N, CA, C and O atoms as CSV, one atom per row, in Angstrom:
chain,resi,resn,atom,element,x,y,z
A,1,MET,N,N,0.836,-1.170,0.000
A,1,MET,CA,C,0.000,0.000,0.000
A,1,MET,C,C,0.889,1.244,0.000
A,1,MET,O,O,1.922,1.271,0.669
A,2,ARG,N,N,0.502,2.231,-0.721
A,2,ARG,CA,C,1.316,3.437,-0.816
A,2,ARG,C,C,1.166,4.298,0.426
A,2,ARG,O,O,0.177,4.203,1.152
A,3,GLN,N,N,2.160,5.135,0.653
A,3,GLN,CA,C,2.103,6.109,1.722
A,3,GLN,C,C,2.452,7.456,1.143
A,3,GLN,O,O,3.179,7.537,0.153
A,4,GLY,N,N,1.943,8.522,1.746
A,4,GLY,CA,C,2.255,9.858,1.271
A,4,GLY,C,C,1.319,10.291,0.163
A,4,GLY,O,O,0.316,9.638,-0.125
A,5,ALA,N,N,1.666,11.390,-0.443
A,5,ALA,CA,C,0.830,11.972,-1.488
A,5,ALA,C,C,1.632,12.127,-2.766
A,5,ALA,O,O,2.863,12.110,-2.748
A,6,GLN,N,N,0.924,12.278,-3.874
A,6,GLN,CA,C,1.581,12.487,-5.164
A,6,GLN,C,C,2.335,13.794,-5.140
A,6,GLN,O,O,1.832,14.801,-4.642
A,7,SER,N,N,3.543,13.780,-5.678
A,7,SER,CA,C,4.312,15.010,-5.817
A,7,SER,C,C,4.713,15.160,-7.270
A,7,SER,O,O,4.929,14.172,-7.973
A,8,GLY,N,N,4.808,16.368,-7.703
A,8,GLY,CA,C,5.274,16.622,-9.057
A,8,GLY,C,C,4.205,16.494,-10.110
A,8,GLY,O,O,3.050,16.164,-9.840
A,9,ARG,N,N,4.644,16.771,-11.331
A,9,ARG,CA,C,3.757,16.763,-12.484
A,9,ARG,C,C,4.237,15.745,-13.498
A,9,ARG,O,O,5.424,15.428,-13.582
A,10,PHE,N,N,3.295,15.249,-14.258
A,10,PHE,CA,C,3.619,14.399,-15.391
A,10,PHE,C,C,3.997,15.332,-16.529
A,10,PHE,O,O,3.250,16.265,-16.824
A,11,ARG,N,N,5.125,15.110,-17.169
A,11,ARG,CA,C,5.606,16.033,-18.183
A,11,ARG,C,C,4.886,15.903,-19.509
A,11,ARG,O,O,4.318,16.879,-19.997
A,12,SER,N,N,4.895,14.721,-20.103
A,12,SER,CA,C,4.263,14.596,-21.413
A,12,SER,C,C,4.068,13.148,-21.813
A,12,SER,O,O,4.668,12.231,-21.251
A,13,ARG,N,N,3.202,12.974,-22.811
A,13,ARG,CA,C,3.047,11.693,-23.493
A,13,ARG,C,C,3.573,11.894,-24.892
A,13,ARG,O,O,3.301,12.919,-25.517
A,14,ARG,N,N,4.316,10.942,-25.390
A,14,ARG,CA,C,4.892,11.046,-26.728
A,14,ARG,C,C,4.278,9.991,-27.628
A,14,ARG,O,O,4.046,8.858,-27.207
A,15,GLY,N,N,4.019,10.369,-28.856
A,15,GLY,CA,C,3.488,9.426,-29.825
A,15,GLY,C,C,1.977,9.443,-29.851
A,15,GLY,O,O,1.327,10.189,-29.118
A,16,ARG,N,N,1.432,8.600,-30.715
A,16,ARG,CA,C,-0.021,8.534,-30.873
A,16,ARG,C,C,-0.615,7.594,-29.852
A,16,ARG,O,O,0.089,6.812,-29.214
A,17,GLY,N,N,-1.904,7.684,-29.709
A,17,GLY,CA,C,-2.617,6.742,-28.857
A,17,GLY,C,C,-3.044,7.360,-27.555
A,17,GLY,O,O,-2.452,8.326,-27.075
A,18,GLY,N,N,-4.076,6.789,-26.999
A,18,GLY,CA,C,-4.622,7.261,-25.742
A,18,GLY,C,C,-4.332,6.313,-24.602
A,18,GLY,O,O,-5.053,6.317,-23.604
A,19,GLY,N,N,-3.296,5.498,-24.722
A,19,GLY,CA,C,-2.938,4.579,-23.660
A,19,GLY,C,C,-3.383,3.150,-23.908
A,19,GLY,O,O,-3.038,2.262,-23.129
A,20,GLU,N,N,-4.127,2.903,-24.952
A,20,GLU,CA,C,-4.559,1.548,-25.266
A,20,GLU,C,C,-3.654,0.958,-26.343
A,20,GLU,O,O,-3.255,1.654,-27.276
A,21,ALA,N,N,-3.338,-0.308,-26.214
A,21,ALA,CA,C,-2.548,-0.993,-27.238
A,21,ALA,C,C,-3.535,-1.563,-28.253
A,21,ALA,O,O,-4.108,-2.630,-28.029
A,22,SER,N,N,-3.734,-0.869,-29.351
A,22,SER,CA,C,-4.702,-1.264,-30.367
A,22,SER,C,C,-4.393,-2.663,-30.889
A,22,SER,O,O,-3.273,-2.945,-31.315
A,23,GLY,N,N,-5.391,-3.528,-30.852
A,23,GLY,CA,C,-5.229,-4.874,-31.383
A,23,GLY,C,C,-4.499,-5.830,-30.466
A,23,GLY,O,O,-4.179,-6.940,-30.894
A,24,LEU,N,N,-4.220,-5.466,-29.242
A,24,LEU,CA,C,-3.511,-6.339,-28.313
A,24,LEU,C,C,-4.455,-7.437,-27.823
A,24,LEU,O,O,-5.517,-7.148,-27.271
A,25,ALA,N,N,-4.068,-8.688,-28.025
A,25,ALA,CA,C,-4.887,-9.829,-27.619
A,25,ALA,C,C,-4.897,-9.965,-26.094
A,25,ALA,O,O,-3.931,-9.585,-25.433
A,26,PRO,N,N,-5.975,-10.500,-25.538
A,26,PRO,CA,C,-6.012,-10.733,-24.092
A,26,PRO,C,C,-4.820,-11.582,-23.645
A,26,PRO,O,O,-4.524,-12.612,-24.251
A,27,GLY,N,N,-4.145,-11.148,-22.589
A,27,GLY,CA,C,-2.994,-11.868,-22.059
A,27,GLY,C,C,-1.686,-11.557,-22.764
A,27,GLY,O,O,-0.635,-12.038,-22.341
A,28,ALA,N,N,-1.723,-10.755,-23.841
A,28,ALA,CA,C,-0.506,-10.402,-24.577
A,28,ALA,C,C,0.272,-9.332,-23.801
A,28,ALA,O,O,-0.231,-8.764,-22.831
A,29,THR,N,N,1.481,-9.074,-24.237
A,29,THR,CA,C,2.377,-8.126,-23.585
A,29,THR,C,C,2.466,-6.829,-24.378
A,29,THR,O,O,2.434,-6.836,-25.609
A,30,ALA,N,N,2.578,-5.721,-23.660
A,30,ALA,CA,C,2.779,-4.416,-24.290
A,30,ALA,C,C,3.814,-3.652,-23.471
A,30,ALA,O,O,4.098,-4.018,-22.330
A,31,ASN,N,N,4.375,-2.593,-24.048
A,31,ASN,CA,C,5.390,-1.805,-23.354
A,31,ASN,C,C,5.271,-0.340,-23.747
A,31,ASN,O,O,4.673,0.005,-24.766
A,32,ALA,N,N,5.852,0.506,-22.920
A,32,ALA,CA,C,5.969,1.936,-23.191
A,32,ALA,C,C,7.294,2.383,-22.602
A,32,ALA,O,O,7.728,1.856,-21.577
A,33,LEU,N,N,7.934,3.342,-23.234
A,33,LEU,CA,C,9.213,3.857,-22.755
A,33,LEU,C,C,8.964,5.012,-21.792
A,33,LEU,O,O,8.351,6.012,-22.165
A,34,LEU,N,N,9.432,4.881,-20.568
A,34,LEU,CA,C,9.328,5.927,-19.560
A,34,LEU,C,C,10.657,6.661,-19.486
A,34,LEU,O,O,11.708,6.043,-19.313
A,35,ARG,N,N,10.606,7.966,-19.617
A,35,ARG,CA,C,11.813,8.803,-19.503
A,35,ARG,C,C,11.715,9.593,-18.211
A,35,ARG,O,O,10.713,10.260,-17.954
A,36,ILE,N,N,12.768,9.514,-17.396
A,36,ILE,CA,C,12.818,10.250,-16.130
A,36,ILE,C,C,14.034,11.163,-16.176
A,36,ILE,O,O,15.173,10.695,-16.203
A,37,THR,N,N,13.788,12.463,-16.184
A,37,THR,CA,C,14.860,13.450,-16.201
A,37,THR,C,C,15.377,13.653,-14.782
A,37,THR,O,O,14.592,13.621,-13.835
A,38,ASP,N,N,16.666,13.858,-14.618
A,38,ASP,CA,C,17.276,14.092,-13.311
A,38,ASP,C,C,16.759,15.407,-12.732
A,38,ASP,O,O,16.912,16.461,-13.348
A,39,ALA,N,N,16.152,15.346,-11.557
A,39,ALA,CA,C,15.620,16.544,-10.902
A,39,ALA,C,C,16.706,17.586,-10.666
A,39,ALA,O,O,16.417,18.781,-10.610
A,40,GLY,N,N,17.947,17.143,-10.527
A,40,GLY,CA,C,19.069,18.056,-10.307
A,40,GLY,C,C,19.384,18.942,-11.500
A,40,GLY,O,O,20.180,19.875,-11.387
A,41,ASN,N,N,18.765,18.659,-12.652
A,41,ASN,CA,C,18.978,19.493,-13.835
A,41,ASN,C,C,18.224,20.811,-13.767
A,41,ASN,O,O,18.437,21.683,-14.610
A,42,TYR,N,N,17.348,20.976,-12.782
A,42,TYR,CA,C,16.496,22.155,-12.698
A,42,TYR,C,C,16.803,22.973,-11.452
A,42,TYR,O,O,17.234,22.421,-10.440
A,43,PRO,N,N,16.586,24.290,-11.515
A,43,PRO,CA,C,16.797,25.128,-10.323
A,43,PRO,C,C,15.871,24.676,-9.186
A,43,PRO,O,O,14.698,24.378,-9.410
A,44,ALA,N,N,16.406,24.632,-7.984
A,44,ALA,CA,C,15.631,24.181,-6.821
A,44,ALA,C,C,14.369,25.018,-6.627
A,44,ALA,O,O,13.357,24.494,-6.161
A,45,ALA,N,N,14.405,26.302,-6.973
A,45,ALA,CA,C,13.244,27.173,-6.804
A,45,ALA,C,C,12.081,26.750,-7.703
A,45,ALA,O,O,10.922,26.975,-7.356
A,46,GLN,N,N,12.377,26.146,-8.845
A,46,GLN,CA,C,11.326,25.652,-9.747
A,46,GLN,C,C,10.964,24.205,-9.448
A,46,GLN,O,O,9.793,23.828,-9.497
A,47,CYS,N,N,11.967,23.400,-9.140
A,47,CYS,CA,C,11.776,21.965,-8.949
A,47,CYS,C,C,11.183,21.617,-7.582
A,47,CYS,O,O,10.298,20.767,-7.486
A,48,HIS,N,N,11.662,22.260,-6.545
A,48,HIS,CA,C,11.309,21.883,-5.171
A,48,HIS,C,C,11.607,20.390,-4.973
A,48,HIS,O,O,10.685,19.592,-4.804
A,49,PRO,N,N,12.908,20.007,-4.992
A,49,PRO,CA,C,13.279,18.590,-4.886
A,49,PRO,C,C,12.619,17.910,-3.685
A,49,PRO,O,O,12.549,18.469,-2.590
A,50,THR,N,N,12.142,16.700,-3.922
A,50,THR,CA,C,11.489,15.929,-2.872
A,50,THR,C,C,11.765,14.445,-3.082
A,50,THR,O,O,11.911,13.990,-4.217
A,51,ALA,N,N,11.834,13.702,-2.000
A,51,ALA,CA,C,12.082,12.256,-2.079
A,51,ALA,C,C,10.848,11.556,-2.651
A,51,ALA,O,O,9.716,11.886,-2.297
A,52,ALA,N,N,11.077,10.601,-3.528
A,52,ALA,CA,C,9.998,9.797,-4.105
A,52,ALA,C,C,10.288,8.329,-3.796
A,52,ALA,O,O,11.437,7.891,-3.854
A,53,GLN,N,N,9.240,7.576,-3.468
A,53,GLN,CA,C,9.402,6.165,-3.120
A,53,GLN,C,C,8.719,5.227,-4.100
A,53,GLN,O,O,8.908,4.014,-4.016
A,54,TYR,N,N,7.928,5.757,-5.029
A,54,TYR,CA,C,7.217,4.887,-5.953
A,54,TYR,C,C,6.811,5.664,-7.206
A,54,TYR,O,O,6.843,6.894,-7.231
A,55,LEU,N,N,6.430,4.917,-8.243
A,55,LEU,CA,C,5.816,5.479,-9.443
A,55,LEU,C,C,4.362,5.042,-9.444
A,55,LEU,O,O,4.064,3.878,-9.176
A,56,GLN,N,N,3.463,5.951,-9.739
A,56,GLN,CA,C,2.036,5.646,-9.838
A,56,GLN,C,C,1.743,5.353,-11.303
A,56,GLN,O,O,1.932,6.216,-12.160
A,57,VAL,N,N,1.282,4.139,-11.593
A,57,VAL,CA,C,1.094,3.688,-12.969
A,57,VAL,C,C,-0.362,3.257,-13.179
A,57,VAL,O,O,-0.922,2.509,-12.378
A,58,TYR,N,N,-0.965,3.745,-14.275
A,58,TYR,CA,C,-2.315,3.322,-14.642
A,58,TYR,C,C,-2.223,2.344,-15.811
A,58,TYR,O,O,-1.888,2.752,-16.923
A,59,PRO,N,N,-2.514,1.063,-15.584
A,59,PRO,CA,C,-2.513,0.102,-16.695
A,59,PRO,C,C,-3.578,0.487,-17.731
A,59,PRO,O,O,-4.558,1.147,-17.387
A,60,PRO,N,N,-3.397,0.083,-18.991
A,60,PRO,CA,C,-4.358,0.420,-20.047
A,60,PRO,C,C,-5.788,0.012,-19.668
A,60,PRO,O,O,-6.034,-1.104,-19.211
A,61,GLY,N,N,-6.710,0.939,-19.870
A,61,GLY,CA,C,-8.108,0.660,-19.614
A,61,GLY,C,C,-8.503,0.641,-18.144
A,61,GLY,O,O,-9.644,0.313,-17.820
A,62,GLN,N,N,-7.587,0.983,-17.252
A,62,GLN,CA,C,-7.857,0.935,-15.820
A,62,GLN,C,C,-7.981,2.345,-15.232
A,62,GLN,O,O,-7.380,3.290,-15.743
A,63,THR,N,N,-8.747,2.478,-14.179
A,63,THR,CA,C,-8.866,3.754,-13.488
A,63,THR,C,C,-8.225,3.713,-12.105
A,63,THR,O,O,-8.131,4.733,-11.422
A,64,THR,N,N,-7.789,2.531,-11.704
A,64,THR,CA,C,-7.109,2.367,-10.418
A,64,THR,C,C,-5.620,2.151,-10.689
A,64,THR,O,O,-5.249,1.252,-11.445
A,65,PRO,N,N,-4.762,2.979,-10.071
A,65,PRO,CA,C,-3.327,2.829,-10.334
A,65,PRO,C,C,-2.706,1.660,-9.565
A,65,PRO,O,O,-3.265,1.156,-8.591
A,66,ILE,N,N,-1.536,1.254,-10.039
A,66,ILE,CA,C,-0.668,0.356,-9.279
A,66,ILE,C,C,0.541,1.196,-8.878
A,66,ILE,O,O,0.829,2.212,-9.512
A,67,TYR,N,N,1.243,0.783,-7.840
A,67,TYR,CA,C,2.392,1.530,-7.348
A,67,TYR,C,C,3.629,0.663,-7.473
A,67,TYR,O,O,3.686,-0.444,-6.938
A,68,VAL,N,N,4.618,1.179,-8.187
A,68,VAL,CA,C,5.860,0.470,-8.442
A,68,VAL,C,C,6.951,1.109,-7.586
A,68,VAL,O,O,7.194,2.312,-7.679
A,69,ALA,N,N,7.608,0.298,-6.748
A,69,ALA,CA,C,8.669,0.825,-5.887
A,69,ALA,C,C,9.767,1.450,-6.743
A,69,ALA,O,O,10.283,0.810,-7.660
A,70,TYR,N,N,10.122,2.691,-6.445
A,70,TYR,CA,C,11.165,3.406,-7.175
A,70,TYR,C,C,11.626,4.560,-6.296
A,70,TYR,O,O,10.882,5.520,-6.093
A,71,THR,N,N,12.831,4.478,-5.778
A,71,THR,CA,C,13.364,5.512,-4.902
A,71,THR,C,C,14.223,6.475,-5.711
A,71,THR,O,O,15.170,6.074,-6.387
A,72,SER,N,N,13.868,7.759,-5.624
A,72,SER,CA,C,14.569,8.776,-6.401
A,72,SER,C,C,14.257,10.149,-5.818
A,72,SER,O,O,13.552,10.265,-4.816
A,73,THR,N,N,14.788,11.179,-6.454
A,73,THR,CA,C,14.425,12.552,-6.126
A,73,THR,C,C,13.554,13.080,-7.243
A,73,THR,O,O,13.942,13.047,-8.411
A,74,GLY,N,N,12.379,13.565,-6.888
A,74,GLY,CA,C,11.455,14.124,-7.859
A,74,GLY,C,C,11.334,15.621,-7.675
A,74,GLY,O,O,12.030,16.213,-6.849
A,75,CYS,N,N,10.451,16.231,-8.443
A,75,CYS,CA,C,10.177,17.662,-8.345
A,75,CYS,C,C,8.733,17.853,-7.902
A,75,CYS,O,O,7.814,17.352,-8.550
A,76,ALA,N,N,8.525,18.570,-6.807
A,76,ALA,CA,C,7.178,18.864,-6.326
A,76,ALA,C,C,6.692,20.208,-6.861
A,76,ALA,O,O,5.540,20.579,-6.635
A,77,GLY,N,N,7.547,20.939,-7.563
A,77,GLY,CA,C,7.197,22.254,-8.089
A,77,GLY,C,C,6.575,22.177,-9.461
A,77,GLY,O,O,5.844,21.237,-9.774
A,78,THR,N,N,6.869,23.171,-10.279
A,78,THR,CA,C,6.244,23.292,-11.599
A,78,THR,C,C,6.947,22.492,-12.688
A,78,THR,O,O,6.470,22.448,-13.822
A,79,VAL,N,N,8.054,21.869,-12.369
A,79,VAL,CA,C,8.828,21.114,-13.351
A,79,VAL,C,C,8.280,19.695,-13.480
A,79,VAL,O,O,8.057,19.020,-12.474
A,80,GLY,N,N,8.063,19.241,-14.714
A,80,GLY,CA,C,7.667,17.860,-14.968
A,80,GLY,C,C,8.876,17.077,-15.436
A,80,GLY,O,O,9.509,17.460,-16.420
A,81,ILE,N,N,9.216,15.985,-14.756
A,81,ILE,CA,C,10.421,15.234,-15.124
A,81,ILE,C,C,10.105,13.872,-15.737
A,81,ILE,O,O,11.029,13.134,-16.081
A,82,LEU,N,N,8.830,13.518,-15.883
A,82,LEU,CA,C,8.449,12.230,-16.454
A,82,LEU,C,C,7.775,12.412,-17.801
A,82,LEU,O,O,6.975,13.329,-17.987
A,83,SER,N,N,8.102,11.531,-18.743
A,83,SER,CA,C,7.371,11.462,-20.008
A,83,SER,C,C,7.303,9.988,-20.408
A,83,SER,O,O,8.171,9.193,-20.046
A,84,VAL,N,N,6.268,9.640,-21.151
A,84,VAL,CA,C,6.075,8.247,-21.539
A,84,VAL,C,C,5.653,8.181,-23.003
A,84,VAL,O,O,4.888,9.019,-23.480
A,85,SER,N,N,6.161,7.175,-23.706
A,85,SER,CA,C,5.808,6.979,-25.106
A,85,SER,C,C,4.463,6.272,-25.216
A,85,SER,O,O,3.913,5.805,-24.218
A,86,ALA,N,N,3.947,6.199,-26.420
A,86,ALA,CA,C,2.698,5.469,-26.668
A,86,ALA,C,C,2.926,3.980,-26.392
A,86,ALA,O,O,4.033,3.471,-26.566
A,87,LEU,N,N,1.889,3.306,-25.970
A,87,LEU,CA,C,1.934,1.868,-25.699
A,87,LEU,C,C,2.119,1.110,-27.023
A,87,LEU,O,O,1.467,1.401,-28.026
A,88,GLN,N,N,3.038,0.120,-26.987
A,88,GLN,CA,C,3.343,-0.684,-28.166
A,88,GLN,C,C,3.232,-2.159,-27.819
A,88,GLN,O,O,3.586,-2.540,-26.703
A,89,PRO,N,N,2.757,-3.005,-28.721
A,89,PRO,CA,C,2.728,-4.449,-28.475
A,89,PRO,C,C,4.153,-4.991,-28.325
A,89,PRO,O,O,5.084,-4.468,-28.938
A,90,GLY,N,N,4.321,-6.027,-27.520
A,90,GLY,CA,C,5.624,-6.666,-27.345
A,90,GLY,C,C,6.249,-6.333,-26.009
A,90,GLY,O,O,5.739,-5.509,-25.251
A,91,SER,N,N,7.374,-6.995,-25.732
A,91,SER,CA,C,8.029,-6.830,-24.434
A,91,SER,C,C,8.974,-5.655,-24.370
A,91,SER,O,O,9.434,-5.303,-23.284
A,92,GLY,N,N,9.282,-5.031,-25.502
A,92,GLY,CA,C,10.138,-3.851,-25.480
A,92,GLY,C,C,11.607,-4.179,-25.445
A,92,GLY,O,O,12.027,-5.287,-25.781
A,93,SER,N,N,12.384,-3.193,-25.030
A,93,SER,CA,C,13.827,-3.310,-25.022
A,93,SER,C,C,14.364,-2.909,-23.662
A,93,SER,O,O,13.780,-2.059,-22.989
A,94,ALA,N,N,15.459,-3.506,-23.257
A,94,ALA,CA,C,16.098,-3.173,-21.987
A,94,ALA,C,C,16.956,-1.935,-22.098
A,94,ALA,O,O,17.493,-1.478,-21.089
A,95,SER,N,N,17.108,-1.368,-23.295
A,95,SER,CA,C,17.968,-0.191,-23.451
A,95,SER,C,C,17.216,1.095,-23.309
A,95,SER,O,O,17.806,2.170,-23.415
């Protein structure tokens, strides 16, 4: 179960699609590329650095998030440090 409150902003979505993997068969695998910019790249006055313990993720077609353990420094200010690509069929790449 998560603790604390959401901090920071979601920066952007890249590519087409509204989060659904078009044509994905039930039980099939899909992936999206998540980009996380280093909070230290931004002035503290804009970023308001804060400790983060998880990522809040909404699976396709769901309205209830899951929480993925991830310890990092995020931005609670006006800076968005996360962006995600459109969902694609397949397991993706480790790079």
